[in-house]
MARKEFI-174771 format. One line per 5 residues: number of its first residue (from 0); their letters; for each residue z, y, x of C-alpha. Coordinates in Angstrom, 3 decimals. Layout:
REM residues N
NUM = A = Z,Y,X  ...
//
This chain:
REM residues 232
0 = VGGVV = 49.608,120.954,56.574  52.714,118.752,55.239  51.828,115.982,57.769  52.425,118.633,60.707  56.005,119.624,58.872
5 = VAGAL = 56.974,116.460,59.036  56.256,115.243,62.148  57.529,118.384,63.423  60.934,117.870,61.416  61.442,114.351,63.078
10 = FAILE = 60.596,115.235,66.437  63.316,118.005,65.470  66.021,115.237,64.602  65.137,113.023,67.768  65.733,115.926,69.928
15 = VSLRQ = 69.152,116.510,68.349  69.937,112.357,68.104  68.271,112.092,72.414  71.098,115.394,72.889  74.063,113.764,71.232
20 = TVRVT = 73.400,110.372,72.858  73.362,112.397,76.128  76.223,113.971,75.885  78.170,110.815,74.593  77.016,109.024,77.555
25 = DRVQA = 78.386,111.529,79.790  81.929,111.923,77.820  82.152,108.513,78.281  81.307,108.124,82.138  83.631,111.223,82.402
30 = TQVGR = 86.431,108.810,80.435  85.782,105.745,82.805  85.774,107.876,86.195  88.991,109.526,84.953  90.825,106.510,84.547
35 = TAMTS = 89.842,104.913,87.112  91.156,107.729,89.321  94.817,107.942,87.486  94.908,103.806,87.672  94.656,104.084,90.971
40 = IVDEL = 97.345,107.053,91.796  99.893,105.720,89.528  99.394,102.399,90.863  100.547,103.647,93.950  103.127,105.732,92.998
45 = HSACL = 105.345,102.845,90.948  105.277,101.047,95.066  106.803,104.249,95.678  110.551,103.620,95.404  111.478,101.323,98.247
50 = ARVEF = 114.781,101.252,97.862  117.439,103.209,95.664  119.721,105.286,97.716  118.469,105.142,101.195  114.490,106.457,101.014
55 = APIQA = 113.324,109.353,98.790  109.645,108.677,97.489  108.326,111.919,97.955  107.693,113.486,101.369  107.822,117.396,102.506
60 = KSNGS = 104.630,119.330,101.946  103.852,118.477,98.660  102.101,121.159,95.855  100.180,121.116,92.643  97.136,120.657,94.800
65 = ELRFT = 99.011,117.649,97.135  100.655,114.689,96.875  102.563,113.508,99.645  104.317,109.977,98.880  105.458,106.716,100.820
70 = AGFGE = 104.405,103.410,99.716  105.536,99.945,100.776  104.218,96.268,99.717  105.156,92.712,100.197  106.097,89.235,98.723
75 = KPVPE = 109.892,89.397,99.701  112.627,91.678,98.405  113.768,94.878,101.041  114.082,94.957,103.602  111.216,92.575,104.024
80 = YKEVF = 108.176,94.875,103.089  105.262,93.448,105.204  103.298,96.872,104.866  104.648,100.582,104.108  102.190,103.490,104.403
85 = RHKIV = 102.398,107.517,103.484  99.904,108.502,101.146  98.759,111.959,101.466  96.334,112.699,98.102  94.554,115.809,97.912
90 = WTGTY = 92.312,117.816,95.130  89.695,119.671,96.739  89.101,122.050,94.090  90.089,125.812,93.891  90.485,126.895,89.638
95 = PGAGK = 88.318,126.806,87.981  86.040,124.605,90.009  85.679,121.588,90.361  87.243,119.441,93.636  87.206,115.616,95.081
100 = LVDYT = 90.475,113.661,95.333  90.927,112.490,98.096  93.440,109.664,99.450  94.531,109.449,102.760  96.596,106.607,104.218
105 = YPATS = 98.587,106.398,106.852  99.940,103.030,108.174  103.497,102.818,109.319  103.112,102.378,113.611  106.509,101.784,114.647
110 = GTWPN = 110.403,102.289,112.763  112.653,100.445,111.082  114.375,100.206,107.695  114.804,101.874,105.200  113.989,105.561,106.543
115 = KFVFE = 112.621,105.446,110.316  108.979,105.028,110.004  106.726,106.401,112.466  103.856,107.399,111.129  100.568,108.617,113.006
120 = EAVAT = 99.480,111.087,110.824  97.075,112.701,113.022  94.816,109.844,111.977  94.496,108.339,108.781  92.393,105.016,107.700
125 = PVNGV = 90.096,104.999,107.045  89.485,108.528,109.168  88.134,110.401,106.437  89.869,109.271,103.294  88.911,107.592,99.961
130 = IVAEN = 87.470,109.564,97.517  89.350,108.794,94.391  87.083,110.782,92.032  84.785,114.028,92.076  83.847,116.397,89.461
135 = IYEQS = 87.884,117.048,88.631  89.169,119.941,87.951  92.824,121.376,86.604  93.144,121.349,83.172  94.115,125.398,82.953
140 = STVPI = 95.160,127.765,85.452  98.679,127.187,84.607  98.442,123.635,84.497  97.734,122.043,88.512  97.601,118.702,89.308
145 = FQYYK = 100.364,117.444,90.865  103.578,118.559,89.026  106.960,117.474,90.256  110.147,116.803,88.248  114.389,116.278,89.178
150 = YNSVA = 117.263,115.271,87.002  118.889,117.648,84.887  122.583,117.614,85.581  122.903,116.104,82.128  120.337,114.960,79.699
155 = NGGGL = 119.044,117.254,76.916  116.878,116.258,73.866  113.665,116.464,75.766  110.425,118.222,75.166  107.062,119.174,76.807
160 = ETPSG = 108.616,120.497,80.130  111.791,117.693,79.899  109.557,114.626,79.077  112.528,112.056,79.010  115.182,114.327,78.552
165 = ALTLE = 116.529,113.993,81.772  113.414,115.552,83.983  112.825,119.125,84.390  110.201,120.562,86.108  110.437,121.730,89.701
170 = TPPAE = 107.731,124.185,91.019  106.426,123.954,94.551  106.123,126.980,96.834  102.303,127.704,97.630  103.277,125.660,101.256
175 = GFSVT = 105.002,122.488,99.479  108.427,121.280,98.797  111.066,121.482,101.866  112.403,118.040,102.981  115.712,118.962,101.437
180 = AAQTL = 114.122,119.763,97.743  111.492,116.815,98.336  114.664,114.349,98.270  115.532,115.511,94.547  112.203,114.909,93.179
185 = AGVRV = 112.308,111.773,90.911  108.825,112.235,88.687  105.364,113.484,89.301  103.081,114.256,86.532  99.151,113.899,87.265
190 = SFLAA = 97.039,115.800,85.309  93.216,116.722,85.636  89.966,117.050,83.713  87.482,114.467,84.538  83.269,115.359,84.491
195 = PRNNN = 80.594,112.844,84.321  79.140,112.364,87.638  75.994,115.072,86.921  79.383,117.705,86.611  78.199,118.752,82.814
200 = TAGGR = 81.348,120.484,81.850  79.158,121.733,78.270  79.472,120.465,74.462  83.235,118.156,75.403  81.715,116.227,78.321
205 = TALFS = 85.041,116.106,79.762  87.834,113.905,79.335  91.810,115.291,79.993  94.375,112.736,81.137  97.826,113.155,82.130
210 = TLVTL = 100.249,110.732,83.037  104.174,111.077,84.124  105.482,109.100,86.870  109.201,108.268,86.630  110.700,107.647,90.112
215 = AFAAP = 113.656,105.337,88.982  114.519,101.728,88.874  116.028,102.324,85.295  116.888,105.631,83.147  119.829,107.080,83.450
220 = SSEST = 121.745,107.315,80.307  120.994,110.607,77.612  124.870,110.628,76.834  126.106,111.398,80.301  126.139,113.433,83.470
225 = IADGP = 123.202,112.687,85.598  124.234,112.196,89.251  121.317,109.780,90.191  118.476,110.890,92.244  115.035,109.083,92.756
230 = CQ = 115.010,105.329,93.013  118.628,105.245,91.949
//
């Protein structure tokens, strides 16, 4: 009888250990997925400031689940960018469910520097976009995947909604920002929960990611009136 009790205890310990190992493995996988997705989005956003005054990086129709921006790449300084693209990164989910992050890219087909590029938005390259990550969740019902900031007229001491002391949260309408409103945006916060590939979110398996990307060449002075716009 004693042997049976000992064996049962050992099996119980083994089962707990295996469950913990699976949970840790899932959390590590979720972290890898989320880190890769965040790095991809942030790297592209860092290429969105093509010029100081002439170019607005965030485009109209951007909202909490869809980020539209234009990025340029090239070995030489502006205005000699070799490639200019319009990106549309879409989260396909609805809170509290999961969704994919899909990046649609539209190359400039013609146009001149700095803001007269023509993009064929009817067809992305590739057509169905690129899946940046799957099993992505909003972190809460009040925090969308994409949040947008514009400069305050005067910098303040900072805080949750004004991370740099110079930015203030700007909430988009459901249909997205207008052209005029989009031109004032100087920062984007990307926030999401990443789940492992099996989409098991129980027991702390998800990983939270949140990064603010400031669209500026230099931070404005915290002691002066802020007259700058994005990419200034």
